[in-house]
C-alpha positions in Angstrom: 7.8 24.7 -6.4 7.7 21.0 -7.2 4.8 18.9 -6.0 7.2 16.8 -3.9 8.4 19.9 -2.1 4.8 21.1 -1.6 3.8 17.7 -0.2 6.8 17.7 2.2 6.0 21.2 3.4 2.3 20.3 4.1 3.3 17.1 5.9 5.9 19.0 7.9 3.4 21.6 9.0 0.7 19.0 9.9 2.9 16.4 11.7 6.1 18.1 13.0 8.1 15.0 11.9 11.4 13.9 13.3 12.1 12.4 9.9 10.5 13.0 6.5 11.3 11.8 2.9 9.1 12.6 -0.1 10.3 11.0 -3.4 8.6 11.3 -6.7 8.5 7.8 -8.2 6.5 8.8 -11.4 9.5 7.9 -13.6 9.1 4.3 -12.5 5.6 4.2 -14.0 4.1 4.5 -17.5 3.3 8.2 -17.3 4.4 11.2 -19.5 7.9 12.4 -19.0 8.1 15.0 -16.2 4.9 13.8 -14.6 4.5 14.2 -10.8 1.8 11.6 -9.9 3.4 8.8 -7.9 5.1 9.5 -4.6 6.8 7.6 -1.8 6.5 9.2 1.7 8.4 8.1 4.8 7.2 10.0 7.8 8.2 9.7 11.5 6.1 11.6 14.0 4.9 11.6 17.5 1.5 12.3 16.0 1.1 8.7 15.0 1.4 7.5 18.6 -1.5 5.2 19.5 -2.9 5.2 16.0 -3.5 2.1 13.9 -2.1 2.0 10.5 -5.4 2.9 8.7 -5.8 6.0 11.0 -2.3 7.2 10.2 -3.0 6.9 6.5 -6.3 8.7 6.9 -4.6 11.6 8.6 -2.0 11.9 5.8 -4.7 11.7 3.2 -6.6 14.5 5.0 -3.5 16.7 5.1 -3.0 16.2 1.4 -6.7 16.3 0.4 -6.1 19.0 -2.3 -3.2 17.0 -3.9 -5.1 13.7 -3.7 -8.1 15.4 -5.5 -5.8 16.7 -8.2 -2.4 15.7 -9.5 -1.5 12.8 -7.1 -2.4 9.4 -8.3 -0.6 7.2 -5.8 1.1 7.5 -2.4 3.3 4.7 -1.0 3.1 5.6 2.7 5.6 4.4 5.4 4.4 6.0 8.7 6.2 5.4 12.0 6.3 6.7 15.5 9.9 7.5 16.7 9.9 4.3 18.7 9.0 2.2 15.6 11.5 3.9 13.3 14.6 1.8 12.5 16.2 4.2 10.1 15.0 2.7 6.9 11.7 2.0 5.1 11.0 -0.6 2.4 11.4 0.3 -1.2 8.2 0.7 -3.3 7.4 -2.4 -5.5 8.2 -2.2 -9.1 5.4 -1.1 -11.4 4.3 -3.9 -13.7 1.4 -2.1 -15.5 1.0 0.0 -18.5 3.8 -1.2 -20.7 6.4 -1.4 -17.9 6.4 -5.3 -17.9 
């Protein structure tokens, strides 16, 4: 199972999302070919209702504690309640480090 699928499964179990996208963006960074280290997550869930942005992020980090302690280097998180969701999240910024300039 790919790490992206594993992340999606854990987040689905933890947040019962109305919408979820998990994309590996490692190929956009200066990492070895085939690496799974950088991810973009779009998650829409009622579980975020009444939570500030930092608390939403903390809940996702807690759900992915094992991955964050191991293979995951970076998460671009776009977390919404169903009322906030407009059908699209911003793209991740381009990597400018490590020879990608």
